[in-house]
Residue, then its C-alpha position, 0 to 999 in steps of 0.5 A: m598525271e605527267k606526260r612521258t615519252a612514248p615507249d617503243n612499240h617493238m612492232i618490227w621485232a614482233i613482225l620478224c618473230t612472226l615471220f621467221c621464228c614462232l608464229p603464235l608468240g609473234i602474233v601475241s607480240i604484234i597484238n601487244a605492239a599494236k596496243v602501245d600507241s593507242l594506249y599512249r594517246t589516250g593517256d594510259y601511260e602505264g598501260a602503254y609501257k606494259a604493252a611495250e614490255d609484253a610485246k618485247k617479251y613475247a618477241l624474245w620468247g619466240a626468237i631465242p628458242a629459234a636462234i638456239i635451234v639454228v645454232i644446233y642445226i649449224i653445229v650438227g651440219i658442221l659435225a656431219a661434214i667433218i665426220 
């Protein structure tokens, strides 16, 4: 099996999602991000890439609804100030 470049583990996004967005999805993202480097070092390149994609996916799933809620909150605040 050929050696590939190590995938980004997305740990920063996982931590930010945990702190500011959605705790459960952020924790799942951190767990997957923590697996990436160990899987890569053991030679399980496919597993490392899958864990990296899962970490990214769960961080996004936690961040997108939080961003939507913030935008709605801002819109409601602006409308309340106008009325």
